[in-house]
VOLUM-559489 format. One record per residue (C-alpha): x, y, z; residue in one letter. Coordinates in Angstrom, 1 decimal, decimal comma, m for minus. Layout:
BEGIN
+--------+--------+--------+----+
!     px !     py !     pz ! aa !
+--------+--------+--------+----+
!      X !      Y !      Z !  A !
...
+--------+--------+--------+----+
***
This chain:
BEGIN
+--------+--------+--------+----+
!     px !     py !     pz ! aa !
+--------+--------+--------+----+
!  108,9 !  148,9 !   92,0 !  M !
!  109,8 !  148,5 !   88,2 !  T !
!  113,4 !  148,2 !   86,8 !  T !
!  114,7 !  151,5 !   85,9 !  W !
!  118,3 !  152,2 !   84,7 !  L !
!  120,3 !  155,2 !   84,5 !  R !
!  120,8 !  156,2 !   81,0 !  I !
!  122,7 !  158,5 !   78,7 !  V !
!  120,9 !  159,3 !   75,0 !  M !
!  123,3 !  161,2 !   72,6 !  R !
!  122,4 !  163,3 !   68,8 !  K !
!  125,0 !  165,1 !   67,9 !  G !
!  125,7 !  167,6 !   70,0 !  D !
!  122,9 !  167,4 !   72,5 !  N !
!  123,0 !  164,7 !   74,8 !  E !
!  120,1 !  163,7 !   77,5 !  V !
!  120,7 !  161,7 !   81,1 !  I !
!  117,7 !  160,0 !   82,4 !  T !
!  116,4 !  157,1 !   83,9 !  C !
!  114,8 !  154,7 !   81,6 !  A !
!  112,0 !  152,3 !   82,6 !  L !
!  113,2 !  148,5 !   81,5 !  A !
!  110,7 !  146,8 !   80,0 !  N !
!  110,7 !  143,8 !   78,4 !  T !
!  106,6 !  143,9 !   77,8 !  G !
!  107,4 !  146,7 !   75,3 !  F !
!  108,4 !  144,6 !   72,0 !  E !
!  109,7 !  147,2 !   69,8 !  G !
!  110,6 !  146,5 !   65,3 !  L !
!  114,0 !  146,5 !   66,9 !  G !
!  116,2 !  147,6 !   69,7 !  P !
!  113,9 !  150,9 !   70,1 !  D !
!  113,9 !  154,0 !   72,8 !  V !
!  110,5 !  155,5 !   73,2 !  L !
!  110,6 !  159,1 !   74,6 !  M !
!  108,2 !  161,8 !   75,7 !  P !
!  108,1 !  164,8 !   73,4 !  I !
!  109,8 !  167,3 !   75,3 !  D !
!  113,2 !  164,4 !   75,6 !  V !
!  112,8 !  164,6 !   71,7 !  A !
!  113,3 !  168,1 !   71,7 !  Q !
!  116,2 !  168,7 !   74,2 !  R !
!  118,3 !  166,1 !   71,8 !  L !
!  117,2 !  167,9 !   68,8 !  G !
!  114,6 !  166,1 !   67,3 !  F !
!  111,8 !  168,0 !   65,0 !  N !
!  108,2 !  166,2 !   64,9 !  L !
!  107,4 !  168,1 !   62,0 !  S !
!  110,7 !  168,1 !   60,1 !  G !
!  109,6 !  164,5 !   58,0 !  G !
!  112,4 !  162,9 !   58,9 !  D !
!  109,8 !  160,3 !   60,8 !  A !
!  107,1 !  157,9 !   59,9 !  E !
!  104,4 !  159,2 !   62,2 !  V !
!  101,9 !  155,5 !   63,2 !  Y !
!   98,9 !  156,0 !   64,9 !  A !
!   99,0 !  153,4 !   67,9 !  I !
!   96,1 !  152,3 !   70,5 !  R !
!   96,6 !  153,9 !   74,1 !  T !
!   94,6 !  153,7 !   77,9 !  A !
!   93,5 !  157,5 !   76,5 !  S !
!   92,7 !  156,3 !   72,8 !  G !
!   94,5 !  156,5 !   69,2 !  I !
!   97,8 !  158,7 !   69,9 !  A !
!  100,8 !  159,4 !   67,4 !  P !
!  104,3 !  157,7 !   67,4 !  I !
!  107,4 !  159,1 !   65,2 !  Y !
!  109,9 !  156,8 !   64,5 !  R !
!  112,7 !  158,1 !   63,4 !  F !
!  114,8 !  157,1 !   60,6 !  R !
!  118,2 !  158,8 !   62,2 !  E !
!  119,2 !  156,5 !   65,5 !  S !
!  121,0 !  157,8 !   68,3 !  I !
!  123,6 !  157,0 !   70,6 !  S !
!  122,7 !  155,6 !   74,3 !  V !
!  124,9 !  153,9 !   77,0 !  K !
!  123,9 !  152,8 !   80,6 !  V !
!  125,5 !  155,0 !   83,4 !  L !
!  126,9 !  153,0 !   86,0 !  V !
!  129,8 !  154,0 !   88,3 !  S !
!  132,6 !  151,0 !   88,7 !  D !
!  132,8 !  150,1 !   85,1 !  R !
!  132,4 !  151,9 !   81,0 !  D !
!  129,4 !  150,2 !   79,1 !  T !
!  129,5 !  150,2 !   75,6 !  P !
!  127,7 !  152,6 !   73,9 !  I !
!  124,8 !  151,3 !   71,2 !  V !
!  122,9 !  152,7 !   68,7 !  R !
!  119,3 !  152,6 !   69,4 !  L !
!  116,0 !  153,6 !   67,4 !  T !
!  114,0 !  156,6 !   68,9 !  P !
!  110,2 !  156,4 !   68,6 !  I !
!  108,7 !  159,7 !   70,5 !  V !
!  104,8 !  159,8 !   71,7 !  S !
!  102,8 !  162,6 !   73,8 !  E !
!  101,5 !  159,8 !   75,7 !  S !
!  104,3 !  158,6 !   77,8 !  V !
!  106,0 !  160,7 !   80,5 !  D !
!  109,1 !  158,7 !   81,0 !  Y !
!  112,0 !  156,5 !   78,8 !  V !
!  111,1 !  153,3 !   77,9 !  L !
!  113,4 !  150,7 !   76,0 !  L !
!  112,3 !  147,8 !   74,0 !  S !
!  113,3 !  144,4 !   75,0 !  D !
!  115,4 !  144,4 !   71,9 !  K !
!  117,2 !  147,7 !   73,4 !  A !
!  118,0 !  145,5 !   76,5 !  L !
!  119,2 !  142,5 !   74,7 !  T !
!  121,8 !  145,6 !   72,8 !  E !
!  122,8 !  147,1 !   76,3 !  L !
!  123,6 !  143,8 !   77,4 !  G !
!  120,6 !  144,2 !   80,7 !  I !
!  119,7 !  141,6 !   82,5 !  V !
!  116,6 !  142,0 !   85,0 !  I !
!  117,4 !  139,2 !   87,6 !  I !
!  114,6 !  140,9 !   90,3 !  D !
!  111,4 !  143,1 !   88,5 !  A !
!  109,5 !  143,2 !   91,1 !  G !
!  112,5 !  145,1 !   93,7 !  N !
!  114,3 !  146,6 !   90,3 !  G !
!  117,7 !  144,3 !   90,7 !  I !
!  119,3 !  143,6 !   86,9 !  W !
!  123,1 !  143,3 !   86,1 !  C !
!  124,9 !  143,2 !   82,9 !  F !
!  125,2 !  139,9 !   81,0 !  R !
!  128,5 !  139,2 !   81,7 !  D !
!  128,0 !  139,6 !   85,4 !  E !
!  125,1 !  137,1 !   85,7 !  L !
!  125,1 !  135,5 !   88,8 !  G !
!  128,3 !  137,6 !   90,1 !  R !
!  126,6 !  141,6 !   90,7 !  A !
!  123,0 !  142,9 !   91,6 !  F !
!  122,8 !  146,5 !   90,5 !  R !
!  119,5 !  148,7 !   92,2 !  N !
!  117,3 !  150,5 !   89,3 !  S !
!  117,7 !  154,6 !   89,4 !  C !
!  114,9 !  156,5 !   91,0 !  M !
!  112,7 !  158,5 !   88,2 !  P !
!  111,8 !  161,9 !   88,9 !  G !
+--------+--------+--------+----+
***
């Protein structure tokens, strides 16, 4: 199992709640959130509007474009026992991903510590040694 976090992403009046992969192997340029095109569209992003820098990246399937938007979005982790801070993350959109992925720096901004990656156990930095949280189930 990998580590998944239930998050809410907001851009203006648009909101998406989803499980996002917490992946310290995704080394972003900053606190980035990578998302599929359908999620980006639900948030109101327009891939042809000129609001993004377009890059070509190498994937397992070949070369694919990614769109790095200039406008950040609000993101927070959803848990039942506490309110969590809202952070600003830079959205990146790709047609080669099927789920939302949080960069290493995004996890730092959100205050996430992965305790047991194989079993999907995590906690917030301020609860380290006192709490063990289970991953949400993507789907």
